[in-house]
Every structure is written in structure tokens, then in C-alpha cells.
DOFI-338331 format. One record per residue (C-alpha): residue in three letters; x, z, y. Coordinates in steps of 0.02 Angstrom, whole numbers, plus 50000, padded with zeros to 5 digits. Layout:
N
ALAXZY;...
This chain:
88
MET494235036348975;LYS495865037849077;GLY496905028348949;ASP496225036948793;PHE495675023348672;ASP494725035848564;ALA493685040348717;ARG493375021848751;ARG492825019348571;ASP491675034448584;LEU490925027448744;GLY490625011048655;CYS489775019848510;GLY488655029448631;ARG487995013548712;ALA486715009348579;GLY485485001648702;ASN486754991548801;HIS487784980848683;HIS488724971648819;ARG489284987748900;ALA489794994948731;ILE490804979348692;LYS491744981048856;HIS492304998548802;PHE492794992148630;ILE493794978048709;LEU494754990248819;ALA495115001648671;ALA495644987048561;ARG496854981248695;ASP497654998548681;ARG497974996348493;HIS496385004448425;SER496074994848264;ASN494285001148235;SER493794994948407;LEU494584978148368;GLU493454977448215;LYS491944981048327;VAL492474966848444;LYS492664955448293;ALA490924960348233;GLY490264956848408;PHE491064939648402;MET490314936148230;SER488584941148293;GLY488724931048454;ILE488854945648577;VAL490704942548612;THR491294925348667;LYS492694916148580;ASP493784918348735;GLU493444937048745;TYR493884939348562;ALA495444928548573;ASN496064937448730;THR495724954448652;LEU496624949648492;ARG498134943448590;ALA498184959448694;TYR498034970048536;ARG499494960848454;ARG500534961748613;ALA500244980648623;GLN500714982248439;ASP502314972448469;GLU502774983148619;MET502714998648508;LYS503914991348381;SER505744995848382;ASP507174993748261;ASP507415012748248;ARG505565015548213;ASP505555001748080;LYS507115008947997;ALA506375026447996;ALA504755019947922;ALA505725010847786;ARG506585027247742;GLY504925036547744;VAL505365046947895;HIS503905051948007;GLU504075053348195;ASN503505071448201;VAL504795077348074;THR506415084248146;HIS507955089848053;
């Protein structure tokens, strides 16, 4: 766990018998920009496990986290096809 959204997603996947507990892990991972977990939360909403408020709050937190990661320099580099791990 400790801030690792992949670990949160894995915990959610491992909670086959406890859907509500699994969803809580997916919500936390989705709030940290993990798109697959957001899809799990959406599926939970569609099946009635996740409330409308939980889904809406998770979606807002996901978008807010995405926006926080944006920067003009990153957008310009992406437009040029430059990857963050490439140095010249």
C-alpha cells in the first residue's frame, strides 16, 4: 500500500469474497491516477456496489490528480515525442 496504486489495485483484486473492501482499495488507487482501478470503480457503480456519490467523488479526485501532473513543459515534450526517461 504506502502510496503505491498498483499495490492498492492488487489488494482490490485479491478481495474476491469482500466486494466492498475491494472497492475501497480500487477507489484509493483511482484517486492516485490508476485508470484500471477507475474502471473497476465504474463497474462497481454500474452493478450497484458503489454509490453515485462514491463514484462521482472518485472521478473528481482522479481528474484532479491528472490535472496536477500536467505541465506546459511536459505537454510540449509529449507533442514533440520526447519521453521523460530520455536524456540528451
